[in-house]
C-alpha positions in Angstrom: -79.8 2.1 10.3 -78.1 -0.8 12.0 -75.9 -1.3 9.0 -74.7 2.3 9.0 -73.9 2.3 12.7 -72.1 -1.0 12.4 -69.9 0.4 9.6 -69.2 3.5 11.7 -68.2 1.3 14.7 -66.0 -0.9 12.5 -64.2 2.2 11.1 -63.7 3.6 14.5 -62.2 0.5 16.0 -60.0 -0.2 12.9 -56.3 -0.5 13.9 -54.7 -1.2 10.5 -52.5 1.1 8.4 -53.5 2.9 5.3 -51.6 2.4 2.1 -50.2 5.9 2.3 -48.9 5.3 5.9 -47.3 2.0 4.9 -45.6 3.7 1.8 -44.2 6.5 3.9 -42.9 4.1 6.6 -41.1 1.9 4.0 -39.6 4.9 2.3 -38.2 6.3 5.6 -36.8 2.8 6.5 -35.2 2.5 3.0 -33.5 6.0 3.4 -32.1 5.0 6.9 -30.8 1.6 5.7 -29.2 3.2 2.6 -27.4 5.7 4.8 -26.2 3.0 7.1 -24.9 0.9 4.2 -23.1 3.9 2.7 -21.4 4.8 6.0 -20.2 1.1 6.4 -18.8 1.0 2.9 -16.9 4.3 3.3 -15.5 3.1 6.7 -14.4 -0.2 5.1 -12.6 1.5 2.2 -10.9 3.9 4.6 -9.8 1.0 6.8 -8.5 -0.9 3.8 -6.6 2.1 2.5 -5.1 2.9 5.9 -4.0 -0.8 6.3 -2.2 -0.6 2.9 -0.4 2.6 4.0 0.7 1.1 7.3 1.9 -2.1 5.7 3.7 -0.2 3.0 5.4 2.0 5.6 6.5 -1.1 7.6 7.9 -2.8 4.5 9.7 0.3 3.4 11.4 0.8 6.8 12.5 -2.8 7.1 13.8 -2.9 3.5 15.6 0.4 3.7 17.3 -0.7 6.9 18.5 -3.9 5.3 19.7 -2.0 2.2 21.7 0.6 4.2 23.2 -2.2 6.3 24.2 -4.1 3.2 25.6 -1.1 1.3 27.4 0.6 4.2 30.3 -1.9 4.0 30.3 -2.4 0.2 33.6 -2.0 -1.6 32.1 -0.7 -4.8 28.6 0.4 -5.8 27.4 1.0 -9.4 24.1 2.6 -10.1 22.4 0.6 -12.9 19.2 -0.5 -14.5 20.4 -4.1 -14.7 18.3 -6.2 -12.5 20.5 -9.2 -12.1 23.7 -10.4 -10.4 24.9 -9.1 -7.1 22.5 -6.2 -7.1 19.7 -4.7 -5.1 16.4 -4.3 -7.0 12.7 -5.1 -6.8 12.2 -8.8 -7.9 8.7 -9.0 -9.4 8.8 -12.8 -9.7 9.4 -13.2 -6.0 7.5 -10.1 -4.7 10.5 -9.2 -2.7 13.8 -7.2 -2.8 16.7 -9.0 -4.5 19.9 -8.5 -2.5 23.0 -10.4 -3.6 22.1 -14.1 -3.7 18.9 -13.7 -1.6 15.5 -12.2 -1.8 14.6 -10.1 1.2 10.9 -10.3 2.3 10.0 -12.8 -0.5 6.3 -12.6 -0.9 6.2 -9.6 1.5 5.4 -7.2 -1.4 2.5 -9.3 -2.8 -0.1 -6.9 -4.0 2.5 -4.0 -4.2 5.1 -2.8 -6.7 8.3 -1.0 -5.7 10.3 1.7 -7.5 13.9 2.5 -6.5 15.9 5.6 -7.4 19.6 5.6 -6.6 21.8 8.7 -7.0 25.3 9.6 -6.3 25.7 12.4 -3.8 29.5 12.2 -3.4 32.2 9.6 -4.0 31.0 7.6 -1.0 27.5 8.9 -0.4 24.5 7.2 -2.0 21.0 8.6 -1.9 18.2 6.0 -2.1 14.5 6.6 -2.6 12.0 3.7 -2.3 8.4 4.0 -3.3 5.8 1.3 -2.6 2.7 1.6 -4.7 -0.2 -0.6 -5.8 0.5 -3.4 -8.2 -1.1 -1.4 -11.1 1.0 1.7 -10.1 -1.9 4.0 -9.8 -1.8 4.5 -6.0 1.3 5.4 -4.1 1.2 4.2 -0.5 4.5 5.2 0.9 7.9 6.7 -0.1 11.0 6.6 2.0 14.4 8.3 1.2 17.7 7.7 2.9 21.4 8.3 2.4 24.1 5.7 2.9 27.7 6.6 3.6 29.9 3.8 2.2 32.4 3.1 5.0 34.9 1.0 2.9 34.4 2.0 -0.6 33.0 4.5 -3.1 30.6 4.8 -6.0 32.9 4.0 -8.9 30.7 5.1 -11.8 27.1 6.0 -12.3 25.2 3.9 -14.7 22.5 5.1 -17.1 19.6 3.7 -15.2 18.6 4.1 -11.6 16.4 1.1 -10.7 19.1 -1.0 -9.1 22.6 -0.9 -7.7 25.3 -3.5 -8.2 27.8 -3.9 -5.4 30.8 -5.9 -4.3 31.8 -6.5 -0.7 34.6 -8.5 0.9 33.1 -8.1 4.4 30.1 -10.3 5.2 27.9 -9.3 8.0 
């Protein structure tokens, strides 16, 4: 009798967890932690993508302003696919925009690629479209279009390509 009453008293005062209670608790904790990790990963990817879009927009605006300032006073402009000489084009080796003898924002486009499209609107009106995208070209971050009125010159002839423009200018700014 004493043994039975001792066992009953031991079971009554037991404060441990059963295996089922422990399994349920660990399962609930794992679900909660998994949800938190998923939310953090989604927020990180969203922040990274937004950062790329903002940086691409800033690079586009600064570059387009420099291009329009450069071409506005050019004597002649030729649309071309030749990426050399006194031209404006994306310089892959420097991760910047080649303009004349300089590279604008050298290293500024690291991690990005740039596509230009130039088209003649009128004899002295040039349309420019600039698209900043991921290095592999799969993601477009920002596209900016602008038109430049050539104050002193005109577009002499339109070349076969459209990835660059060659220009001559007697006036230096």
